[in-house]
VEXDREN-243563 format. One record per residue (C-alpha): x, y, z; residue number from 1. Coordinates in Angstrom, 1 decimal, m for minus. Layout:
REM VEXDREN-243563
NODE:c1:c2:c3:num
NODE:X:Y:Z:NUM
...
REM end
This chain:
REM VEXDREN-243563
NODE:c1:c2:c3:num
NODE:m61.7:68.3:m31.8:1
NODE:m62.3:64.7:m30.6:2
NODE:m59.3:63.0:m29.1:3
NODE:m59.4:59.1:m28.6:4
NODE:m56.7:57.2:m26.7:5
NODE:m55.9:53.8:m28.4:6
NODE:m53.9:51.2:m26.0:7
NODE:m52.4:48.2:m27.8:8
NODE:m52.2:50.4:m30.8:9
NODE:m49.3:48.6:m32.6:10
NODE:m51.1:45.3:m32.3:11
NODE:m53.0:43.2:m34.6:12
NODE:m56.4:45.0:m34.0:13
NODE:m55.1:48.3:m32.5:14
NODE:m53.2:49.4:m35.7:15
NODE:m56.6:49.1:m37.9:16
NODE:m58.4:51.0:m35.0:17
NODE:m55.8:53.9:m35.4:18
NODE:m56.3:53.7:m39.1:19
NODE:m60.1:53.9:m38.8:20
NODE:m60.0:56.7:m36.3:21
NODE:m57.8:58.9:m38.5:22
NODE:m59.9:58.1:m41.5:23
NODE:m62.9:59.4:m39.5:24
NODE:m61.0:62.8:m38.9:25
NODE:m60.5:62.5:m35.1:26
NODE:m57.3:63.2:m33.2:27
NODE:m55.4:59.8:m32.2:28
NODE:m53.1:59.3:m29.2:29
NODE:m51.5:56.0:m28.7:30
NODE:m49.8:54.6:m25.5:31
NODE:m46.7:52.6:m26.9:32
NODE:m43.9:50.9:m25.2:33
NODE:m41.4:51.6:m28.0:34
NODE:m42.3:54.8:m30.1:35
NODE:m39.3:54.1:m32.4:36
NODE:m41.1:51.0:m33.7:37
NODE:m44.7:52.3:m33.7:38
NODE:m44.6:53.4:m37.4:39
NODE:m47.6:55.7:m37.1:40
NODE:m48.0:58.9:m39.5:41
NODE:m46.9:62.2:m37.7:42
NODE:m50.4:63.2:m36.9:43
NODE:m50.8:60.3:m34.3:44
NODE:m49.6:61.4:m30.9:45
NODE:m47.4:58.9:m29.2:46
NODE:m47.1:58.5:m25.5:47
NODE:m44.3:56.3:m24.2:48
NODE:m45.3:53.9:m21.5:49
NODE:m46.7:50.5:m20.3:50
NODE:m50.4:49.8:m20.1:51
NODE:m49.5:48.0:m16.9:52
NODE:m48.4:51.5:m15.4:53
NODE:m51.3:53.3:m14.0:54
NODE:m49.1:56.6:m14.1:55
NODE:m48.4:56.1:m17.8:56
NODE:m52.0:55.6:m18.6:57
NODE:m53.0:58.6:m16.6:58
NODE:m50.6:60.7:m18.7:59
NODE:m51.9:59.2:m22.0:60
NODE:m55.5:59.6:m20.9:61
NODE:m55.1:63.3:m19.9:62
NODE:m57.9:65.5:m21.9:63
NODE:m59.1:62.5:m24.1:64
NODE:m62.8:62.0:m24.9:65
NODE:m62.8:58.0:m25.1:66
NODE:m60.5:55.2:m25.1:67
NODE:m60.0:51.9:m26.8:68
NODE:m58.9:49.3:m24.2:69
NODE:m57.0:46.1:m24.7:70
NODE:m55.9:44.3:m21.6:71
NODE:m53.1:42.1:m22.6:72
NODE:m52.7:39.7:m19.6:73
NODE:m54.2:36.6:m18.9:74
NODE:m55.3:37.7:m15.4:75
NODE:m56.8:41.0:m14.3:76
NODE:m54.1:41.8:m11.8:77
NODE:m53.6:45.5:m11.8:78
NODE:m56.3:46.2:m14.0:79
NODE:m58.3:47.9:m11.5:80
NODE:m55.8:50.8:m11.0:81
NODE:m55.4:51.1:m14.8:82
NODE:m59.4:51.3:m15.4:83
NODE:m59.4:54.0:m12.7:84
NODE:m57.3:56.2:m15.0:85
NODE:m59.1:55.9:m18.2:86
NODE:m61.8:58.6:m19.4:87
NODE:m65.4:57.9:m18.7:88
NODE:m66.0:56.4:m22.1:89
NODE:m64.4:53.1:m23.0:90
NODE:m64.6:50.5:m25.8:91
NODE:m63.1:47.4:m24.5:92
NODE:m61.7:44.5:m26.5:93
NODE:m63.1:41.7:m24.7:94
NODE:m63.7:38.0:m25.8:95
NODE:m66.8:35.9:m27.0:96
NODE:m66.1:33.6:m24.0:97
NODE:m66.4:36.6:m21.5:98
NODE:m69.9:35.3:m20.5:99
NODE:m68.3:32.2:m19.1:100
NODE:m65.9:34.1:m16.8:101
NODE:m62.1:34.6:m17.0:102
NODE:m60.0:37.7:m17.5:103
NODE:m62.3:39.3:m19.9:104
NODE:m65.2:39.0:m17.6:105
NODE:m63.2:40.3:m14.8:106
NODE:m62.2:43.5:m16.6:107
NODE:m65.7:43.9:m18.0:108
NODE:m66.8:44.1:m14.3:109
NODE:m64.2:46.5:m13.4:110
NODE:m65.5:48.9:m16.1:111
NODE:m69.1:48.5:m14.8:112
NODE:m68.1:49.1:m11.2:113
NODE:m66.0:52.0:m12.2:114
NODE:m69.0:53.9:m13.8:115
NODE:m67.5:53.9:m17.1:116
NODE:m69.6:54.5:m20.2:117
NODE:m68.8:51.1:m21.7:118
NODE:m69.1:49.1:m24.9:119
NODE:m67.7:45.5:m24.9:120
NODE:m66.7:44.2:m28.3:121
NODE:m66.4:40.3:m27.9:122
NODE:m64.9:38.7:m30.9:123
NODE:m64.4:34.9:m31.2:124
NODE:m61.1:33.5:m32.4:125
NODE:m58.8:35.8:m34.4:126
NODE:m58.1:34.9:m38.0:127
NODE:m54.6:36.3:m37.6:128
NODE:m53.7:33.8:m35.0:129
NODE:m53.2:31.4:m37.8:130
NODE:m49.9:33.3:m38.4:131
NODE:m48.7:30.7:m35.9:132
NODE:m48.4:28.1:m38.7:133
NODE:m46.3:30.4:m40.8:134
NODE:m43.0:28.8:m39.9:135
NODE:m44.2:25.4:m40.9:136
NODE:m45.6:26.7:m44.2:137
NODE:m42.1:28.3:m45.1:138
NODE:m40.0:25.5:m43.9:139
NODE:m41.8:22.3:m45.0:140
NODE:m45.1:20.8:m46.2:141
NODE:m46.7:19.6:m43.0:142
NODE:m48.6:21.5:m40.4:143
NODE:m49.2:19.7:m37.2:144
NODE:m52.2:21.1:m35.1:145
NODE:m54.6:20.2:m32.2:146
NODE:m57.9:19.0:m33.3:147
NODE:m57.7:19.5:m37.2:148
NODE:m61.5:19.1:m37.5:149
NODE:m62.3:21.6:m34.7:150
NODE:m64.8:24.1:m36.3:151
NODE:m63.9:27.8:m36.0:152
NODE:m65.7:30.9:m37.1:153
NODE:m62.6:33.1:m37.1:154
NODE:m62.9:36.9:m37.6:155
NODE:m60.7:39.2:m39.7:156
NODE:m58.9:41.7:m37.4:157
NODE:m60.0:44.6:m39.6:158
NODE:m63.7:43.7:m38.9:159
NODE:m63.1:43.7:m35.1:160
NODE:m61.5:47.3:m35.5:161
NODE:m64.3:48.3:m37.7:162
NODE:m66.7:47.6:m35.0:163
NODE:m64.7:49.3:m32.2:164
NODE:m64.3:52.5:m34.3:165
NODE:m68.1:52.8:m34.8:166
NODE:m68.6:52.4:m31.0:167
NODE:m65.9:55.1:m30.3:168
NODE:m67.6:57.5:m32.7:169
NODE:m71.1:57.1:m31.6:170
NODE:m72.6:57.3:m28.1:171
NODE:m75.6:55.0:m29.1:172
NODE:m73.3:52.1:m28.6:173
NODE:m72.8:52.9:m24.9:174
NODE:m73.8:49.8:m22.8:175
NODE:m74.0:47.4:m25.7:176
NODE:m72.2:44.0:m25.9:177
NODE:m71.3:43.0:m29.4:178
NODE:m70.6:39.2:m30.2:179
NODE:m68.5:39.0:m33.3:180
NODE:m67.4:36.2:m35.6:181
NODE:m66.5:35.7:m39.1:182
NODE:m69.2:34.6:m41.5:183
NODE:m68.6:30.9:m41.7:184
NODE:m67.2:27.8:m39.9:185
NODE:m64.0:26.3:m41.1:186
NODE:m62.3:23.4:m39.6:187
NODE:m58.5:24.0:m38.6:188
NODE:m57.7:21.7:m41.6:189
NODE:m59.8:23.8:m44.0:190
NODE:m58.0:26.8:m42.6:191
NODE:m54.7:25.4:m43.5:192
NODE:m55.8:24.3:m46.9:193
NODE:m57.2:27.9:m47.5:194
NODE:m53.9:29.3:m46.8:195
NODE:m52.1:26.9:m48.9:196
NODE:m54.2:27.7:m51.9:197
NODE:m53.5:31.4:m51.2:198
NODE:m49.8:30.8:m51.7:199
NODE:m49.9:27.9:m54.3:200
NODE:m48.4:25.3:m52.4:201
NODE:m49.7:21.7:m51.3:202
NODE:m49.6:21.3:m47.4:203
NODE:m50.4:18.2:m45.2:204
NODE:m52.2:18.3:m42.0:205
NODE:m51.4:16.1:m39.0:206
NODE:m53.1:16.0:m35.6:207
NODE:m50.9:16.7:m32.4:208
NODE:m51.7:14.5:m29.3:209
NODE:m53.3:16.4:m26.4:210
NODE:m49.9:16.2:m24.7:211
NODE:m48.1:17.6:m27.6:212
NODE:m50.5:20.5:m28.0:213
NODE:m50.2:21.3:m24.3:214
NODE:m46.4:21.4:m24.3:215
NODE:m46.4:23.5:m27.6:216
NODE:m48.3:25.9:m25.7:217
NODE:m46.2:25.8:m22.7:218
NODE:m43.3:26.4:m24.9:219
NODE:m44.6:29.7:m26.1:220
NODE:m45.0:31.0:m22.6:221
NODE:m48.7:29.9:m21.8:222
NODE:m49.4:29.1:m18.1:223
NODE:m50.5:25.5:m17.4:224
NODE:m54.3:26.4:m16.9:225
NODE:m54.4:28.2:m20.2:226
NODE:m52.8:25.4:m22.1:227
NODE:m55.1:22.7:m20.5:228
NODE:m58.3:24.7:m21.2:229
NODE:m57.3:25.5:m24.7:230
NODE:m56.6:21.9:m25.7:231
NODE:m59.9:21.0:m24.3:232
NODE:m61.7:23.8:m25.9:233
NODE:m60.2:22.9:m29.3:234
NODE:m61.5:19.2:m29.0:235
NODE:m64.9:20.4:m27.9:236
NODE:m65.3:22.2:m31.3:237
NODE:m65.0:18.9:m33.4:238
NODE:m68.6:18.1:m32.3:239
NODE:m69.9:21.4:m31.3:240
NODE:m68.3:24.2:m33.8:241
NODE:m68.2:27.7:m32.8:242
NODE:m71.4:29.9:m33.6:243
NODE:m71.8:32.5:m36.5:244
NODE:m73.0:35.7:m35.7:245
NODE:m74.2:38.4:m38.1:246
NODE:m73.1:41.4:m35.8:247
NODE:m70.3:42.8:m38.3:248
NODE:m72.7:43.1:m41.1:249
NODE:m75.6:44.5:m39.0:250
NODE:m73.3:47.2:m37.7:251
NODE:m71.0:48.1:m40.6:252
NODE:m73.6:47.5:m43.3:253
NODE:m71.2:45.4:m45.4:254
NODE:m70.5:41.5:m45.5:255
NODE:m68.0:40.2:m42.8:256
NODE:m64.6:39.5:m44.3:257
NODE:m63.9:35.8:m45.0:258
NODE:m60.9:33.6:m43.9:259
NODE:m60.0:33.2:m47.6:260
NODE:m59.9:36.9:m48.0:261
NODE:m57.6:37.2:m44.8:262
NODE:m55.5:34.3:m46.3:263
NODE:m55.1:36.4:m49.4:264
NODE:m53.9:39.6:m47.7:265
NODE:m51.6:37.8:m45.5:266
NODE:m50.1:35.2:m48.0:267
NODE:m46.7:36.7:m48.0:268
NODE:m46.2:35.9:m44.4:269
NODE:m46.4:32.1:m45.2:270
NODE:m44.0:31.9:m48.1:271
NODE:m40.4:32.6:m48.2:272
NODE:m39.9:35.7:m50.2:273
NODE:m37.2:36.2:m52.6:274
NODE:m34.0:38.4:m52.2:275
NODE:m35.7:41.0:m54.6:276
NODE:m38.9:41.1:m52.7:277
NODE:m37.2:41.4:m49.2:278
NODE:m35.0:44.2:m50.7:279
NODE:m37.7:46.3:m52.2:280
NODE:m39.9:45.9:m49.0:281
NODE:m36.9:47.0:m47.0:282
NODE:m36.4:50.2:m49.0:283
NODE:m40.2:51.0:m49.0:284
NODE:m40.3:50.6:m45.2:285
NODE:m37.3:52.9:m44.6:286
NODE:m38.3:55.4:m47.1:287
NODE:m41.8:55.7:m45.1:288
NODE:m40.2:55.8:m41.8:289
NODE:m41.7:52.3:m41.0:290
NODE:m38.6:51.0:m39.0:291
NODE:m40.9:48.2:m37.5:292
NODE:m41.6:46.7:m40.9:293
NODE:m37.8:47.0:m41.8:294
NODE:m36.7:45.1:m38.9:295
NODE:m39.7:42.5:m39.3:296
NODE:m37.8:41.6:m42.5:297
NODE:m34.8:40.5:m40.6:298
NODE:m33.9:37.2:m38.9:299
NODE:m34.0:37.2:m35.0:300
NODE:m30.3:37.0:m34.8:301
NODE:m29.5:39.4:m37.6:302
NODE:m25.9:40.8:m37.4:303
NODE:m25.2:44.5:m38.3:304
NODE:m21.5:45.3:m38.9:305
NODE:m20.7:49.1:m38.7:306
NODE:m17.3:49.8:m37.5:307
NODE:m17.7:53.7:m37.6:308
NODE:m20.8:53.4:m35.4:309
NODE:m19.2:51.4:m32.7:310
NODE:m15.6:52.8:m32.4:311
NODE:m13.9:51.3:m29.5:312
NODE:m16.6:48.7:m29.0:313
NODE:m17.6:45.3:m30.6:314
NODE:m17.8:46.0:m34.5:315
NODE:m20.9:43.6:m34.7:316
NODE:m24.3:44.4:m33.2:317
NODE:m26.6:41.2:m32.9:318
NODE:m30.2:41.0:m32.8:319
NODE:m33.2:43.5:m33.6:320
NODE:m33.2:44.9:m29.9:321
NODE:m29.6:45.8:m29.9:322
NODE:m29.7:47.3:m33.5:323
NODE:m32.6:49.3:m32.4:324
NODE:m30.7:50.4:m29.3:325
NODE:m27.7:51.4:m31.2:326
NODE:m29.9:53.4:m33.7:327
NODE:m31.4:55.4:m30.6:328
NODE:m27.9:56.2:m29.4:329
NODE:m26.7:57.6:m32.8:330
NODE:m29.9:59.5:m33.6:331
NODE:m30.6:61.0:m30.0:332
NODE:m29.8:64.5:m31.2:333
NODE:m30.9:64.2:m34.7:334
NODE:m34.0:65.2:m36.5:335
NODE:m34.1:63.7:m40.1:336
NODE:m35.6:66.3:m42.7:337
NODE:m35.3:63.9:m45.6:338
NODE:m33.8:61.0:m47.3:339
NODE:m32.6:60.1:m50.7:340
NODE:m32.5:56.3:m51.6:341
NODE:m30.8:54.6:m54.5:342
NODE:m31.4:51.0:m54.9:343
NODE:m31.9:48.2:m54.1:344
NODE:m29.1:46.9:m56.3:345
NODE:m29.3:43.0:m56.3:346
NODE:m26.7:40.3:m56.8:347
NODE:m27.6:36.6:m55.9:348
NODE:m28.5:36.7:m52.1:349
NODE:m27.3:40.1:m51.5:350
NODE:m28.6:43.8:m52.3:351
NODE:m27.1:47.0:m51.7:352
NODE:m28.8:50.3:m50.7:353
NODE:m27.4:53.8:m50.8:354
NODE:m28.9:56.4:m48.3:355
NODE:m28.3:60.2:m48.2:356
NODE:m29.8:61.8:m45.1:357
NODE:m30.8:65.5:m44.7:358
NODE:m30.4:66.0:m41.1:359
NODE:m30.4:68.7:m38.3:360
NODE:m28.5:68.5:m35.1:361
NODE:m31.0:69.7:m32.5:362
NODE:m28.3:70.7:m30.1:363
NODE:m26.4:72.9:m32.4:364
NODE:m28.7:73.7:m35.2:365
NODE:m26.5:72.6:m37.7:366
NODE:m27.7:71.0:m40.9:367
NODE:m25.7:68.5:m42.7:368
NODE:m26.0:65.3:m45.0:369
NODE:m24.7:61.8:m44.3:370
NODE:m24.2:59.1:m47.1:371
NODE:m23.9:55.4:m46.4:372
NODE:m24.1:52.2:m48.2:373
NODE:m25.8:49.2:m46.7:374
NODE:m25.0:45.7:m48.0:375
NODE:m27.5:43.1:m46.8:376
NODE:m27.4:39.4:m47.0:377
NODE:m30.6:37.4:m47.3:378
NODE:m31.3:33.9:m46.4:379
NODE:m34.7:31.8:m46.3:380
NODE:m36.4:35.1:m47.0:381
NODE:m34.9:37.0:m44.0:382
NODE:m32.2:39.6:m43.9:383
NODE:m29.4:38.0:m41.8:384
NODE:m26.4:40.4:m42.1:385
NODE:m26.2:44.1:m42.8:386
NODE:m22.8:45.7:m43.4:387
NODE:m22.6:49.5:m43.3:388
NODE:m20.1:51.6:m45.1:389
NODE:m20.1:55.6:m44.6:390
NODE:m19.1:58.0:m47.1:391
NODE:m19.3:60.6:m44.5:392
NODE:m18.8:60.1:m40.8:393
NODE:m22.0:59.2:m38.7:394
NODE:m23.2:61.5:m36.0:395
NODE:m21.5:60.7:m32.7:396
REM end
């Protein structure tokens, strides 16, 4: 049975790579920093570790037949040691700009020099990066963007993954470089209008100055060189739009997905969800073990109030990271065998859910049931507060 390692498995492309490999019937192993939030089916083998740690990569790559590599840094520092630990067969998620140098070209060269049987998947701009406008869509009717008339051929993340999966499953792709784009050029203003149509909302577009655009990138954590080059690149696309390739269609045998299709699929990310929608999605996520999706419905500073879980400590736990850590502590020795959910029950900006867990204490072998009620408050489409009441004591 073929086993393939996926790095960046919980990311925008990696999750689709995992899905595609599973559909093809191969065994998938994923290197993830936080297994609790991975949200993959039980047949995906999770290895906890950081891609920047060669020891973790060595552990994850043991006895695999191939690997999908995503290098997440804007420089190649440390990449040589990681590449050395990968299996011989590697499909690397590079970038269309790799031919001009930069980190993507550096990692490609490391794979060549390392004697790997490589395939380079070089996409242009990701459609999913348009999610950066979601906050402006949800809170107003104006999107401010650098170079609104910059023409881009954005590619759907599912198309990138589809090509990567094909390359991982067939050795005829060894030594190939695949330049990938979407099927059409749209200006950034046209992209915004396309999303607006998908959600049924009128939006205005206003240009950022170069200085404002650079500062916006710096505020997001980009280094000054990247911020400067990005702003210059967007400006260049006004008169020289990005190219359009037909590689996706040639390899997959179907048309590449359009930006309008992407916008329709992601429309909910650009509008304020109702309390009923948040409640149902929260229930659906928890009932299928997708803690990552459940936490994504919460505000960054969400507050969880559960006195029986925090006896002798602060009764409020603030923020998704602290809530996740509290859950790890409570569930360290528990295996959940099933859950029965009643709800959601709705009232204005609140909803309630009753959970009854069938659980096993792995230390003692004792099987028991715990029932609790969660009362959640929703504001602006996000859960801001969860109060937890136990009918039976939680595990301690």
